[in-house]
C-alpha positions as CSV (number, residue, x, y, z in Angstrom):
1,M,-49.9,17.4,-4.7
2,R,-46.6,18.3,-6.3
3,N,-48.1,21.4,-7.9
4,S,-49.7,22.6,-4.6
5,P,-48.2,25.4,-2.5
6,F,-47.6,22.9,0.3
7,W,-45.3,20.9,-1.9
8,W,-43.0,23.8,-2.6
9,I,-43.2,25.0,1.0
10,L,-41.9,21.5,2.0
11,I,-39.0,21.8,-0.5
12,A,-38.1,25.3,0.8
13,F,-38.3,23.9,4.4
14,M,-35.9,21.1,3.5
15,L,-33.4,23.5,2.0
16,L,-33.6,25.7,5.1
17,L,-33.2,22.6,7.3
18,D,-30.1,21.7,5.3
19,L,-28.6,25.1,5.9
20,Y,-29.4,24.9,9.6
21,V,-27.8,21.4,10.0
22,F,-24.8,22.6,8.0
23,Q,-24.0,25.1,10.7
24,A,-23.5,22.1,13.1
25,V,-21.4,20.3,10.5
26,K,-19.2,23.4,10.3
27,L,-18.8,23.6,14.0
28,L,-17.8,19.9,14.3
29,T,-15.3,20.2,11.5
30,H,-13.8,23.4,12.7
31,G,-10.6,21.7,13.8
32,A,-10.2,19.5,10.8
33,G,-7.7,20.0,8.1
34,S,-8.7,22.2,5.1
35,K,-8.8,19.2,2.7
36,T,-10.9,17.0,5.1
37,K,-13.2,19.9,5.8
38,S,-13.8,20.6,2.1
39,I,-14.5,16.9,1.4
40,I,-17.0,16.7,4.3
41,H,-18.7,20.0,3.3
42,I,-19.0,19.2,-0.4
43,S,-20.2,15.7,0.3
44,Y,-22.9,17.1,2.7
45,W,-24.2,19.4,0.0
46,I,-24.0,16.9,-2.8
47,V,-26.2,14.5,-0.8
48,S,-28.6,17.2,0.4
49,V,-29.1,18.8,-3.0
50,L,-29.4,15.4,-4.7
51,A,-32.1,14.4,-2.2
52,V,-34.2,17.5,-3.0
53,V,-33.7,17.1,-6.7
54,I,-34.8,13.5,-6.6
55,L,-37.8,14.4,-4.5
56,I,-38.8,17.0,-7.1
57,I,-38.5,14.8,-10.1
58,L,-39.5,11.5,-8.6
59,P,-43.3,11.9,-9.3
60,Y,-42.5,12.5,-13.0
61,L,-40.3,9.4,-13.4
62,Q,-42.1,6.4,-14.8
63,F,-40.9,3.2,-13.1
64,A,-41.7,-0.2,-14.5
65,Q,-43.7,-2.5,-12.2
66,Q,-40.6,-4.6,-11.5
67,H,-38.7,-1.5,-10.5
68,R,-41.2,-0.1,-8.0
69,L,-39.0,-1.1,-5.1
70,L,-36.3,1.3,-6.4
71,R,-38.8,4.1,-6.4
72,N,-40.0,3.3,-2.9
73,T,-36.4,2.9,-1.6
74,L,-35.3,6.2,-3.0
75,F,-38.3,7.9,-1.4
76,A,-37.7,6.1,1.9
77,I,-34.1,7.2,2.0
78,I,-35.1,10.9,1.3
79,V,-37.7,10.8,4.0
80,G,-35.3,9.1,6.4
81,L,-32.7,11.8,5.8
82,F,-35.3,14.5,6.4
83,F,-36.5,13.1,9.7
84,S,-33.0,12.4,10.8
85,K,-32.1,16.0,10.3
86,I,-35.3,17.1,12.1
87,I,-34.3,14.9,15.1
88,A,-30.8,16.2,15.0
89,S,-32.0,19.8,14.8
90,V,-33.8,19.4,18.1
91,F,-30.4,19.2,19.8
92,F,-29.0,22.1,17.8
93,L,-32.1,24.2,18.6
94,V,-31.6,23.5,22.3
95,D,-28.0,24.7,22.1
96,D,-29.1,27.8,20.1
97,L,-31.7,28.6,22.7
98,R,-29.2,28.0,25.5
99,R,-26.7,30.3,23.9
100,G,-29.3,32.9,23.2
101,I,-30.5,33.0,26.8
102,Q,-26.9,33.0,28.0
103,W,-26.0,36.0,25.7
104,L,-29.1,37.9,26.8
105,V,-28.4,37.3,30.5
106,G,-24.8,38.3,30.0
107,K,-25.8,41.5,28.3
108,I,-28.3,42.5,30.9
109,F,-26.5,41.4,34.1
110,F,-22.8,41.0,33.2
111,S,-22.2,43.7,30.6
112,N,-18.6,45.0,30.7
113,T,-17.6,42.4,33.3
114,E,-15.3,39.4,33.2
115,G,-18.2,37.1,33.8
116,E,-19.3,37.2,30.2
117,T,-15.9,36.4,28.9
118,M,-15.4,33.5,31.3
119,E,-18.5,31.7,29.8
120,Q,-17.0,31.5,26.3
121,G,-15.0,28.4,26.9
122,V,-18.0,26.6,28.5
123,R,-20.2,27.7,25.5
124,I,-18.0,26.0,22.9
125,S,-17.7,22.7,24.8
126,R,-21.4,22.5,25.3
127,S,-22.2,23.4,21.7
128,V,-19.8,20.7,20.5
129,F,-21.4,18.2,22.9
130,L,-25.0,19.0,21.8
131,S,-24.0,19.1,18.1
132,W,-22.4,15.6,18.4
133,A,-25.4,14.4,20.3
134,G,-27.7,15.6,17.5
135,M,-25.5,14.0,14.8
136,I,-25.3,10.7,16.6
137,V,-29.1,10.5,17.3
138,G,-30.0,11.7,13.8
139,G,-27.4,9.4,12.2
140,G,-28.6,6.5,14.4
141,L,-32.2,7.0,13.2
142,F,-31.1,7.1,9.5
143,S,-28.9,4.0,9.9
144,S,-31.7,2.1,11.5
145,L,-34.0,2.9,8.6
146,I,-31.4,1.7,6.1
147,Y,-30.9,-1.4,8.2
148,G,-34.7,-1.9,8.2
149,F,-34.6,-2.6,4.4
150,S,-33.3,-6.1,5.2
151,N,-36.1,-6.9,7.6
152,K,-39.2,-6.7,5.4
153,Y,-39.3,-10.4,4.9
154,R,-38.1,-11.5,8.4
155,Y,-41.4,-13.1,9.4
156,R,-41.9,-13.6,13.1
157,I,-44.3,-15.9,14.7
158,H,-46.3,-14.5,17.7
159,R,-47.8,-17.3,19.8
160,M,-50.9,-16.5,21.9
161,K,-52.8,-18.7,24.3
162,M,-56.2,-17.2,24.9
163,A,-58.6,-18.5,27.5
164,F,-62.3,-17.8,27.5
165,D,-64.8,-19.0,30.1
166,N,-67.6,-19.4,27.6
167,L,-65.5,-21.2,24.9
168,P,-67.4,-24.4,23.9
169,G,-65.5,-27.5,24.8
170,G,-65.1,-28.7,21.3
171,F,-62.9,-25.7,20.5
172,K,-60.4,-26.1,23.3
173,G,-57.0,-26.5,21.9
174,M,-58.0,-25.2,18.5
175,K,-55.2,-23.5,16.6
176,I,-55.9,-20.4,14.5
177,V,-53.4,-18.6,12.3
178,Q,-54.0,-14.9,11.6
179,I,-52.3,-13.0,8.8
180,S,-53.1,-9.5,7.8
181,D,-52.0,-6.7,5.4
182,I,-50.3,-8.7,2.7
183,H,-50.0,-5.7,0.4
184,S,-48.9,-7.8,-2.5
185,G,-48.1,-4.7,-4.7
186,S,-45.1,-4.0,-2.5
187,F,-43.4,-7.5,-2.9
188,T,-40.4,-8.0,-5.1
189,N,-39.0,-11.2,-3.7
190,K,-41.3,-14.1,-4.4
191,H,-39.1,-16.7,-2.8
192,A,-39.0,-14.7,0.5
193,V,-42.8,-14.4,0.5
194,M,-43.1,-18.1,-0.1
195,K,-40.9,-18.8,3.0
196,G,-43.5,-16.9,5.1
197,V,-46.3,-19.0,3.6
198,E,-44.4,-22.1,4.5
199,M,-44.1,-20.9,8.1
200,V,-47.9,-20.6,8.1
201,L,-48.3,-24.1,6.8
202,N,-45.8,-25.6,9.1
203,E,-47.9,-24.6,12.1
204,K,-50.7,-27.0,10.8
205,P,-53.5,-24.6,11.9
206,D,-57.1,-25.7,12.1
207,L,-58.3,-22.4,10.8
208,I,-56.6,-19.5,8.9
209,L,-58.0,-15.9,9.1
210,F,-56.8,-13.1,6.9
211,T,-57.9,-9.6,8.1
212,G,-57.6,-7.4,5.0
213,D,-55.4,-5.4,2.6
214,L,-54.5,-8.1,0.1
215,V,-53.2,-5.4,-2.3
216,N,-52.0,-1.8,-2.2
217,N,-54.4,-0.5,-4.9
218,V,-55.3,-2.8,-7.8
219,A,-56.2,-6.4,-8.1
220,D,-53.5,-7.0,-10.8
221,E,-50.9,-6.8,-8.0
222,M,-51.8,-10.4,-7.2
223,D,-51.0,-11.8,-10.6
224,D,-47.5,-13.0,-9.7
225,Y,-48.5,-14.2,-6.3
226,M,-51.5,-16.4,-7.0
227,D,-49.4,-19.6,-6.9
228,V,-47.9,-18.5,-3.6
229,F,-51.0,-17.7,-1.6
230,N,-53.2,-20.4,-3.1
231,R,-51.1,-22.8,-1.0
232,I,-52.6,-21.5,2.2
233,K,-55.1,-24.2,3.3
234,A,-56.5,-25.3,6.6
235,P,-59.0,-28.2,7.6
236,M,-61.6,-25.7,8.8
237,G,-61.0,-23.3,5.9
238,V,-59.4,-19.9,5.1
239,Y,-61.6,-16.9,5.7
240,S,-60.9,-13.3,4.7
241,I,-62.2,-9.7,4.8
242,L,-61.5,-6.5,3.0
243,G,-59.1,-3.8,4.3
244,N,-59.1,-0.1,3.4
245,H,-56.6,-0.6,0.6
246,D,-58.6,-3.2,-1.1
247,Y,-61.2,-0.7,-2.3
248,G,-58.7,1.1,-4.5
249,D,-59.3,4.5,-2.9
250,Y,-55.6,5.5,-3.1
251,F,-55.3,5.0,-6.9
252,A,-55.9,7.7,-9.5
253,W,-58.8,6.2,-11.4
254,P,-59.4,7.8,-14.8
255,D,-63.1,8.0,-14.1
256,K,-62.7,9.8,-10.8
257,N,-63.6,13.0,-12.5
258,D,-65.8,16.1,-11.9
259,E,-68.9,14.1,-12.9
260,H,-68.2,11.5,-10.3
261,R,-67.5,14.1,-7.6
262,R,-70.8,15.7,-8.5
263,K,-72.6,12.3,-7.9
264,E,-70.8,12.0,-4.6
265,K,-72.0,15.4,-3.6
266,E,-75.6,14.6,-4.5
267,A,-75.4,11.3,-2.7
268,G,-73.8,12.9,0.3
269,K,-71.3,10.0,0.7
270,H,-68.2,8.4,-0.7
271,L,-68.8,6.4,-3.9
272,L,-66.7,4.0,-5.9
273,T,-66.2,4.8,-9.5
274,P,-67.2,2.1,-12.1
275,L,-63.5,1.2,-12.6
276,Q,-63.1,0.9,-8.9
277,L,-66.1,-1.3,-8.7
278,A,-64.8,-3.5,-11.5
279,N,-61.4,-3.7,-9.7
280,L,-63.1,-4.7,-6.4
281,E,-65.1,-7.4,-8.1
282,K,-61.9,-8.8,-9.6
283,L,-60.3,-8.8,-6.2
284,K,-63.2,-10.7,-4.7
285,N,-62.9,-13.3,-7.5
286,I,-59.2,-13.6,-6.8
287,Q,-59.9,-14.5,-3.2
288,S,-62.4,-17.1,-4.4
289,E,-59.7,-18.5,-6.8
290,L,-57.3,-18.7,-3.9
291,G,-59.8,-20.9,-2.1
292,W,-60.6,-18.3,0.6
293,K,-64.1,-17.5,1.8
294,L,-64.5,-13.7,1.7
295,L,-66.9,-12.5,4.4
296,L,-68.7,-9.4,3.3
297,D,-70.8,-8.2,6.3
298,E,-71.8,-11.7,7.1
299,N,-71.2,-14.6,9.5
300,V,-70.6,-18.4,9.2
301,V,-70.9,-21.2,11.7
302,L,-67.8,-23.1,12.6
303,E,-68.1,-26.6,13.9
304,R,-65.5,-28.7,15.8
305,N,-65.9,-31.8,17.9
306,G,-69.7,-31.3,18.2
307,S,-69.4,-27.6,19.2
308,K,-70.4,-24.5,17.3
309,M,-69.3,-20.9,17.2
310,A,-69.9,-17.9,14.9
311,L,-67.2,-16.3,12.8
312,I,-68.2,-12.8,11.8
313,G,-66.6,-10.8,8.9
314,V,-67.2,-7.1,8.4
315,Q,-66.0,-4.8,5.6
316,N,-63.6,-2.0,6.5
317,W,-65.0,0.2,9.3
318,S,-62.9,2.8,11.0
319,A,-63.5,5.3,13.7
320,K,-61.1,7.6,11.9
321,A,-62.9,10.2,9.8
322,R,-60.5,10.0,6.8
323,F,-61.5,6.3,6.1
324,P,-64.9,5.6,4.5
325,K,-67.1,3.3,6.6
326,Y,-67.9,0.4,4.2
327,G,-68.8,-2.2,6.9
328,D,-72.1,-2.9,8.4
329,L,-71.6,-4.8,11.7
330,K,-75.3,-4.9,12.4
331,K,-75.9,-6.8,9.2
332,A,-72.8,-9.0,9.7
333,Y,-73.9,-9.9,13.3
334,E,-77.5,-10.9,12.4
335,G,-78.0,-14.7,12.9
336,S,-75.0,-15.1,15.3
337,E,-76.9,-14.2,18.4
338,G,-77.6,-17.8,19.5
339,Y,-74.0,-19.0,19.4
340,P,-72.1,-19.0,22.7
341,F,-68.8,-17.8,21.3
342,K,-68.1,-15.3,18.5
343,I,-65.0,-14.1,16.7
344,L,-65.1,-10.9,14.7
345,M,-62.7,-10.1,11.8
346,S,-62.5,-6.4,11.3
347,H,-59.5,-4.8,9.6
348,D,-59.2,-1.5,11.5
349,P,-58.6,-1.8,15.3
350,S,-60.4,1.5,16.0
351,H,-63.6,-0.4,15.3
352,W,-63.2,-2.1,18.7
353,D,-63.6,1.1,20.7
354,G,-65.8,2.8,18.1
355,Q,-68.5,0.2,17.9
356,V,-67.7,-3.3,19.0
357,K,-67.2,-2.8,22.8
358,P,-70.1,-0.4,23.4
359,Q,-72.7,-2.1,21.2
360,Y,-71.6,-5.8,20.9
361,P,-70.3,-6.9,24.4
362,N,-70.8,-10.5,23.5
363,I,-68.3,-10.5,20.7
364,D,-65.6,-12.4,22.5
365,L,-62.6,-11.9,20.2
366,M,-61.9,-9.4,17.5
367,L,-59.0,-9.8,15.1
368,A,-57.6,-6.8,13.3
369,G,-54.5,-5.4,11.5
370,H,-54.1,-2.2,9.5
371,T,-51.5,-0.3,11.6
372,H,-48.4,-2.4,10.7
373,G,-47.0,-1.1,14.0
374,M,-46.0,1.7,11.6
375,Q,-43.2,-0.7,10.6
376,F,-41.1,1.2,13.1
377,G,-40.8,1.0,16.8
378,V,-39.3,-0.7,19.8
379,E,-40.5,-4.0,21.3
380,I,-38.6,-5.5,24.2
381,P,-39.9,-7.5,27.1
382,G,-42.0,-5.1,29.2
383,F,-41.8,-2.2,26.8
384,K,-43.5,-1.5,23.5
385,W,-43.5,1.8,21.6
386,S,-44.2,3.1,18.1
387,P,-45.2,6.5,16.8
388,V,-48.5,4.9,15.6
389,Q,-49.7,4.7,19.2
390,Y,-50.4,8.4,19.1
391,V,-52.9,7.7,16.4
392,Y,-54.2,4.3,17.4
393,K,-54.8,3.3,21.0
394,E,-54.7,-0.4,20.1
395,W,-51.9,-0.9,17.5
396,A,-50.1,-4.2,18.0
397,G,-50.6,-7.3,20.1
398,L,-53.3,-8.3,22.6
399,Y,-55.7,-6.0,24.4
400,E,-58.4,-7.0,26.9
401,E,-61.3,-5.3,28.5
402,G,-63.7,-7.3,30.7
403,K,-64.3,-10.6,28.9
404,Q,-63.6,-9.2,25.5
405,K,-60.2,-9.5,23.7
406,L,-58.7,-7.7,20.7
407,Y,-55.6,-8.9,18.8
408,V,-53.9,-6.5,16.4
409,N,-51.6,-8.2,13.9
410,R,-48.5,-6.3,12.9
411,G,-48.9,-7.2,9.2
412,Y,-47.4,-9.7,6.8
413,G,-46.3,-7.2,4.1
414,F,-45.3,-3.6,4.0
415,I,-46.3,-0.4,2.2
416,G,-44.5,2.9,1.7
417,Y,-41.3,2.3,3.6
418,P,-39.9,-0.9,2.1
419,G,-38.6,-2.2,5.5
420,R,-39.2,-2.8,9.1
421,V,-37.4,-1.4,12.2
422,G,-38.2,-3.1,15.5
423,I,-41.7,-4.1,14.4
424,L,-41.2,-7.2,12.2
425,P,-43.8,-8.8,9.9
426,E,-46.0,-11.1,11.8
427,I,-47.7,-14.5,11.7
428,T,-50.0,-14.9,14.6
429,V,-50.7,-18.3,16.1
430,I,-53.6,-18.4,18.5
431,E,-54.5,-21.4,20.6
432,L,-58.0,-21.2,22.2
433,G,-58.4,-22.6,25.7
């Protein structure tokens, strides 16, 4: 990507954005002393140019595995600066448009009159107000992103009581813990991760369900965390499924070459390379070593107090075109028809609208993850918002339609941005009733 025209267009846009924001900086420092003004202006350009330079050279820098957090943090800071300036520029643009319209109206209707001159004092005060507003909002966004670095291991328990008319009596009061999106390749604090696992165990759940994305890209990311996650146990077992990251599709495999792309074209579908397949097999074995039962388009029967239900696990299936459809729900569902209650584990919540609701109305509860709540948003009583909601209709928490329920876990880990703002890492505790 760094050699593509888009990459250099982005760099040019960042520099133009810096120039545009600098005009507001000059306006706001107009009345400052010359020394103060120079310090502010020079500091602004040092930070701006340094951000662009780091962005250009970052793909070429080789970071050791233990220093990957530094790389992700630098990238997150640069992205945070960029979007903060974008947000601030909205206010500056409003002021520029206002002034442009005012100037045009003045030239057309008030040329050579005192009316045009009288507006000048108002123009400056409004410009200063909008410039300050832009700086405050943009700065607030950037500050929140910096603060969010400290939230990536602040695990929060979400407790849900779910009632179903057709739940067999033996499962009433059953406690399920759902975790999702561990993304072990992003972790750098083993002790903090262990604290989250202890929170899971302290709930003493009957059943633990993991809904995909154990790693970011490769199975080796779990090497340092086997002795953390192998502690996760429950009387009725620990069951897991695969998420989109578990297949290694976002890694530059050496054998993903022209020959492989030719085979994909001939097959008319996405294919895993031999190295990807080997990595996936290793990841499956890791889950077995952890003591987890990985469900690959299959179902198992759960028994409790003389009652039975079906637990269905499907491989990653998304209604979004950019994600390959690995899962086969028809295959996973076969054999579960006779059980009065069914829980489906499916990583991507778009599966609910895309296939589950229209084709499988007797799946009572679907558990998903995937979105992370974008690791950024606002959640207060009565109000929930995140930019991810413009991509995913169901993105965090409980959703209901008719007798069916979907719960979307906000994710245990993180990826990309090494932090959380407003949407904290989640451990879901579900009590059936």
